[in-house]
N, C-alpha and C positions, 0 to 999 in steps of 0.2 A: 503493500497500499503507499502509495509517493505520499510524500508530508502535504502538498495541496488539497489531494483527496482527504487524509485526516483532518486539515484546517478546517474544511468545508462543512465536516461533520459533529467536531468536537468543540464549542464556545469556549470561552476565556474561564468561566465558573468550573468547568467540568475539566477542564486541563489546569487548573490551581487545585483541584481536588485530589487529580491524580498526582501533582509534583506534591501536597502535601502526604499521600498513603504511599510514596516511594520515600520518603523521608523517615516512614514510621517502620515501614516493612521493604527496603529496599528488595527491589527484582532488577533481573536482566542478566549481561553479561559479567559486570564486576563483582555482582553477588555468587555468580557461577564460579570466578577464578577464586573467593575468597573461598569457599567452601572447599575447592580442589585443595587450595593451601592451605585448607586447614587439616585434611585428610595427608597432603602429603608431609607437613610437618609432624605428623605422629607419627606417620611409618620412619623418617628419618632419624625421630628422636626414639626411636625405640631400637630402630640398626646402628646408632652412631655412637662413636666413644662417649664415655662416662664425661660430663664437664662440656658437652657440648650441646648447646639449645636452639634450635632452627624454630622459627616463627612463620604464620601464615606466608606473613610478607616476603619472605625469603624466595616462595614460590609461584610469585603472583608476577604478571608479566610487567615488564614497565615499558610502555610503549613512547615514553616524550622521547628516551633514546633509541628507538628501533631504526633510526636511521643512518646508526654509525658502522654498518657491513653487515657481512653475513659471517657467523662463527664457523671454525674450522671443526671438522669431526671430530679432530684429537683435542679439542677445549671443551665440547660437549660433551665426550666422554669422560673427560678429567673432571667435570661441574658434577656428574652424576652419580658416579664413583665418589666423589668427597661428600656429596649428600647423604649418600646411603654408610657414610663412616667410613670410608678408605682414609688411608694414611698415605700421604706424599714423601718419598724418599728416593733423594737424589733423580729429582725433575718428574719421576714417575709416582704414578700411584700404585697404591698396592692393597 
Protein backbone atom coordinates (compact mmCIF):
# COMPACT_ATOMS: atom_id res chain seq x y z
CA UNK A 1 0.00 0.00 0.00
CA UNK A 2 1.41 3.39 -0.97
CA UNK A 3 1.79 6.35 1.38
CA UNK A 4 -0.72 8.34 -0.70
CA UNK A 5 -3.25 5.53 -0.41
CA UNK A 6 -2.84 5.35 3.38
CA UNK A 7 -3.05 9.13 3.75
CA UNK A 8 -6.34 9.15 1.82
CA UNK A 9 -7.85 6.57 4.20
CA UNK A 10 -6.45 7.64 7.61
CA UNK A 11 -7.24 11.03 9.09
CA UNK A 12 -4.89 12.93 11.42
CA UNK A 13 -6.72 11.83 14.57
CA UNK A 14 -6.40 8.16 13.60
CA UNK A 15 -2.74 8.66 12.70
CA UNK A 16 -2.10 10.27 16.11
CA UNK A 17 -3.79 7.35 17.83
CA UNK A 18 -1.56 4.87 15.97
CA UNK A 19 1.54 6.86 16.95
CA UNK A 20 0.46 6.86 20.60
CA UNK A 21 -0.25 3.12 20.46
CA UNK A 22 3.17 2.44 18.92
CA UNK A 23 4.83 4.26 21.83
CA UNK A 24 2.96 2.07 24.34
CA UNK A 25 3.16 -1.23 22.39
CA UNK A 26 5.99 -1.00 19.84
CA UNK A 27 5.60 -3.06 16.69
CA UNK A 28 7.37 -3.44 13.36
CA UNK A 29 10.90 -4.34 12.31
CA UNK A 30 12.71 -2.54 15.14
CA UNK A 31 10.72 -4.50 17.70
CA UNK A 32 11.42 -7.74 15.82
CA UNK A 33 15.15 -6.90 15.83
CA UNK A 34 14.98 -6.35 19.59
CA UNK A 35 13.30 -9.71 20.17
CA UNK A 36 15.91 -11.46 18.01
CA UNK A 37 18.68 -9.58 19.84
CA UNK A 38 17.36 -10.74 23.21
CA UNK A 39 17.41 -14.36 22.06
CA UNK A 40 20.89 -14.03 20.52
CA UNK A 41 22.27 -12.36 23.66
CA UNK A 42 20.79 -15.08 25.87
CA UNK A 43 22.40 -17.82 23.77
CA UNK A 44 25.73 -15.99 23.58
CA UNK A 45 25.77 -15.41 27.34
CA UNK A 46 25.09 -19.08 28.02
CA UNK A 47 27.82 -20.14 25.59
CA UNK A 48 30.45 -17.50 26.43
CA UNK A 49 33.25 -17.47 28.94
CA UNK A 50 32.47 -16.20 32.42
CA UNK A 51 32.69 -12.45 32.77
CA UNK A 52 31.46 -11.72 29.25
CA UNK A 53 28.00 -10.20 29.18
CA UNK A 54 26.26 -9.53 25.86
CA UNK A 55 23.18 -7.34 25.51
CA UNK A 56 20.42 -7.39 22.91
CA UNK A 57 21.96 -4.24 21.40
CA UNK A 58 25.14 -6.16 20.57
CA UNK A 59 23.13 -8.19 18.06
CA UNK A 60 20.86 -5.51 16.61
CA UNK A 61 21.61 -4.04 13.19
CA UNK A 62 23.22 -0.62 12.96
CA UNK A 63 21.85 0.94 9.78
CA UNK A 64 23.57 4.26 10.43
CA UNK A 65 26.94 2.79 9.44
CA UNK A 66 25.53 0.54 6.71
CA UNK A 67 27.27 2.47 3.95
CA UNK A 68 30.78 1.72 5.21
CA UNK A 69 31.29 -1.25 2.87
CA UNK A 70 31.02 -5.01 2.93
CA UNK A 71 32.50 -7.24 5.59
CA UNK A 72 34.82 -10.00 4.53
CA UNK A 73 33.75 -13.59 5.10
CA UNK A 74 36.68 -14.02 7.51
CA UNK A 75 35.55 -11.02 9.57
CA UNK A 76 31.97 -12.32 9.73
CA UNK A 77 33.22 -15.76 10.84
CA UNK A 78 35.45 -14.13 13.46
CA UNK A 79 32.55 -12.10 14.87
CA UNK A 80 30.27 -15.15 15.04
CA UNK A 81 32.92 -17.21 16.81
CA UNK A 82 33.58 -14.41 19.31
CA UNK A 83 29.86 -14.06 20.00
CA UNK A 84 29.70 -17.80 20.60
CA UNK A 85 32.45 -17.52 23.20
CA UNK A 86 35.50 -18.20 21.05
CA UNK A 87 38.95 -17.02 22.10
CA UNK A 88 41.41 -15.21 19.85
CA UNK A 89 44.97 -16.55 19.89
CA UNK A 90 47.58 -15.22 17.50
CA UNK A 91 44.92 -13.43 15.48
CA UNK A 92 42.84 -16.60 15.02
CA UNK A 93 39.63 -17.60 16.73
CA UNK A 94 39.79 -20.92 18.58
